[in-house]
N, C-alpha and C positions, 0 to 999 in steps of 0.2 A: 505492500500500501505505499501509496504516493501523496502529499498534500501540497497543495499550489494554492497560493493567495495572489493576487492582484488589488495593489494599491491605486488610486484616481491618478498617480503621476508616474505612472510606466515609460520610463523613457526608452528602454533597452532596444538597441536595435535601431532606433532615429538617428538621421543622418540631418548634420546641418550646415550651413556657411558661417563659421564662428571666424573670430578675429584673436590672434594670438596677445595676449594680455600680460602675461610675464613668462620671461625664457629664465630659469633657474640654472646657471651652466656646471655649478657643482652636484645637483645631483639629476643632470644630464635629461631633463626634463623641461615642460611649460605648462601652464595655462592658458585652457582657453575658451573666450567668453560666446556662448551660443544662445545667450536669451536666457537661460534658466538662472535657479535662486542662487546655486553652484556652479563654478568653472568645471570644464572637465580637464583631467590630469591630463598629460600627454607624455609618456616616457619617449625617447630616442627610440626603443626597441619596435615601437609601434609608427614609426616613420615610414610609409611606403615604398617599392622600389620604384617607381615613376620619378617621385621628389629625388630618392637620391640621384637616380639616372642624371637627373638635370643639373644637380653640384656636382656628376662626375664622382660619385662616391659608388662603391660597392659594397653589398649586404654586410659580408663577412668585416669591410674594415673598421674600425673604431674611430668615431669622431665625434666633433665636440657639436651639440645639438644648435647651436648658436650658428653653426654654420650655415644652418638648413632652415630655421624657423627662426620670426626677428617681430619682434613688440610691434602691435598693427598690422601685419600679414593676414590677410584674409585668409582660409583654411577651411577644406572641405573636411570633417570628422564625423565618426559614429560613435554611438555611445556602447560601448566592450561588455560595461560593468557598470552594473547602479552603485550609488553610494551606500556603502557598511559603515555605519556608527558614525563617526567625525569623518570619515574618508570622503573625499569628493571622488562623483561619478567618475569613470577612468573612458576617456578615449582613445578612438585610433583612426588612424588613416588610412588601413590596409580595412578598405569597405568589403562586406560581403553580404551580399541579399539570398536569403535561403528562400528556397521554392519547394513544393512537390518533391519533387526528384532530385534535384541539383542547390548546392549553392556556390553562386557566382561572385567571383572573385575580378571585380574589372582591373583592379591595381595590381596585383600578382599573376605570375605564369604558371603557380602551381597546379600539378593534375592529380587529384586523390580519390579513392573510393571507400566507402563505409567501410570499416574492421569488421564491421557485422555481414559481409556481406564471403562468405568462402569458398562458392567455388569459383575455382583459378578460371573457366571458361566464361561466366559471367563477368570476372573483372576486367577478361580481356575482350569484351566485348563492350561493356562501359568506355573502356579507356581509348577505343578505339572511334568511336561516337562523339566522347569528349573532345579528341582532335579535333574532329572532324568539322563542329560546332564553333570550338573558340578560338578566337585570333592569336599570336603571338605572345601578346602581353595579358592577356587574359589568363583568366585560371576558373577551374570547375571542379568540384570535388561531390562524387556522386553519392547519393543518400540511401541508407537501407533500403527505401521503399522504391527506388529505380531498379532493383533486382526482380526482371523478369518483365518490367514495364515495355510498351511498344517503343519503336524507334521515332512514330509520330508523337506518342504522347512524349517523350523525353525531347522531342524537338520543340515541341510546344511550350514545355514547360521553360526551355532556355530561350524562345525566344519572350515570352512572357517577363523574364527577369530581365534580359536586356533592355525591354521597350523602359523597365521601370527605372535602369541604368541613366539611358539618353534620357528620361525625363529629367532626372536630378540634376545630369549634368547642362539641362538647358538653364534650368531653373538657376541652378548656380551662377551663370552667367548674367542671368538679369537681374537679379537681388544683390540687396547690400546687406553684409553680416549687421547683427546675427538674426538667421533667418532657418527656420525650419523645414527642410528641403523634402525629407521623406519621415514617413511615421509608420513603426514595426506593428505588425499586427497585436492585437491585444492577446490576453492569457488562454481565453478560450479558442480562438483560431489558429492562436500558435500550436496548441497542444493537437489538436484536431488534424492540421498539415500535418505534421512530426510524426504523431503517433498513434494514426487511426492507419493501420494495419490489417492484416488477413488475419490476425493473433486476436483482433476484437471483436468478440460476439457483439457489443452492443454498447451505446453510450447513453446514459439516463438523465433525461434534460426535467427540470421542474419548474421549467418558466416557458407558457405558450410563445410570447414573446421571441425568446432566446431559440425555442425550438425554429420558428421560421425563420430566422437570421442563419441557422445552422444550417439548414438545408438548401438555404438561398448559396452562401458560402460553398457548399460541397459541389454545386452545379458550377458556381463563377468559377473552383478551380480543378473542373472537369474531374470530381472523385465521385459522381453519381453514382457507383455501385454500391457506395458508404449507406445512402438513405434509408436503407431498410432497416441498419442498424442504431438509427436516433430513434427513441422511446420517450415520449412523454409523461412525465409522472405525474399521476393526476389523483392520487389519494389524500387521504385529508391529512394523515399522519406525515410530518415532516419528514422530507426523502432523506438527512442526514442523521435523524433519529431512528428510522427505520433500519437504515444500514448499520448503524453503529458508529458511525462517523464522529459522530461527538464526544463519544467516550474514549476512543482511541485517541483523541484530540489531545483529551484532557490525561490520557495516560504516560503521552509523548514529552507531556511538560512535568513529568515525575520524575526526581531524580534515581531512584531504584526501579529497575524493572527484573520481573521476576522470570527465571528459565524454569522449563518444564520439570526437571529434575531436582526442584528444592535450590540450585544458585539462586545467584543475582548477578544485574551490572548495576554499576554506579555510575552514573556518567554527569562529568561536572565541566560546565564550559567556562572558559575565561578568557579575556579577548586575546591572548597570544595564541591559544590552543586548548583541544577539548581532552579531558583526561577521563578515561573511562578504565575501571576497576573491578575486575572479577572475583566474585568470593563464591564461596563453596557452602552448601547447605547441608539439609539432611537428603542427602541422596541413599534413599531405599534400594536402589536397582543394583548398587555394587557394596557388596559388603567389601571389598579389597579398598583402600584406602586408595590407592595408585590409579584405580578403573574408574571410582570416582573422582578423579580430581579431572581424569581423562575425559569424561562424559560432560562433568559440566563445561569444561573448556571447550570441547565440541559444539553443545550448545550454545555458550556464547557466541562463538564464531558463526555459526548462523544467523544466531540473531543480531550481532552487531552491525551486520553491513542493512539488514533491512531499519535499526534504530538511524543510522547516519541519513539514511533517504528518508524518512519519517520525520524526522527532526531539521532535517536540511543543515546536517552538521558538515562544515567545510575546512578548508586550511589544514591544519597539521593537526593530529588525531591519534593520543599516544594510549597505548592498551596493556594494563597490568595482569596478562592472565595468571592462572595459579600455578605455582611452579611446578616443573613435571622434570624428575629425575631422569627419564628414560627418553633418549632422543626420538626411538622411533614414533613416541607420544606428542613431543614436541612438531616432526614433521607432519605428522597427522593434521591436528589443530591448524598449521599453517598452510597446507594444502586446503583445508576446509574452507580456510578463510579467503583465499586466495579466488576459489571458485567461485564464493558468493560473491565476492566484489567485483568480476566480471562480469555479472550478471546488472550491474550499476550502469543506468543509461548516462549517469555525470561521472569522469574521467575521474578514478580513484586508484589507487597502487598503493601495496604493501612494501614499504621502502626499505626496512632493514631493522634489525633486533638489536637494540641497544648495548652496551657493557652491562647495564642492571639487568638485561632479560628484557626491556619494555621493548613491544612493537610497535614501531611506525609506520603509522599510514599517512596520506595525503588524499585528499577529496578537492577537485576545483571547485573553487568558490562561486555561486550563482545569486549572491544576492545573501540578505541574512537568513540567521535563522527562523526555527520556527518559535521557539522562544522569543527572542529578539522582536519579533512581530507581533507574536501577543502581548508582549508587553508596549509596544509603543500603540497599538490599540487601545490597550487599558489606559494609559495615559493621554492619551486623544480623547477617549471619553469622560475622563475627568477634567479635561478641559472645558 
């Protein structure tokens, strides 16, 4: 289970014509005014190939950021990450426009295939089509949904994205900064575009208005085959209550998570990292202590990635499993953990085991954690 929230100020994916306000040479970064309450933070590594080439700089060269951007300079920039806590939202000039089948990179010549597409034959087919469609300095990444899609559908999606980019370029030429050039999709449309695949049996909607909007959106995106999967919920009992979602949200805000065998996880969020402690309990299935510890750690390895998804935890996660004397037991637990982390839609990796025996995991940041969101929501209500 995963939970998504959308705020009224969602800006992720938006493209702006902004203006450089401050260049911080020591931090190799700049701040860009795009007309929002906070300026976008732009690091040197987010400068695209086209800008670097215009200054005769190669991507792998180290360069002073003040050589390529200056205060008062207009720049086309996209929101890469929303602000988290006191941190400004992050921007990038490496524009990416996601469609149903492709992610179009107008300023980056990369060509890639979703790692979830495992068939070598399909990978070769998609690479060939991508090379046929894109121009030399453009990039394309085939998304998971591209697997098995017809060439006509793939071309249609590419032309749709190309048209969006041409519209952005034309608008950027015409307007003065700061101006919004392109608005990313809202949360519901983004989820439908990205997650509505053949393995989805149904999508339940509890709003008649949203139900009609979604069906119109599917037709617009040429995803008509999924219309029958969209169902309108009309029971008097609230949908979240009916499905037990509210109860799970409440549980996800608790520090302690019970495991089936009697053990537990204790999850502590801090500004720098998330610490997770695995505790043993009254494991009645195994009288042998080592087997009881192994069983608890295996259960933790299964539950832990689920909690990362549910609580929207990201950044550095440090896990203190119960000490295991046997190396083969430790290997089994780490193997289980890696297998479960691979199922995560958000890139996450088991980095290493520290000298103190702690397991270090990293998970890509995609916004605030669920606890931070709920806290912000409560503070807003109080105001």
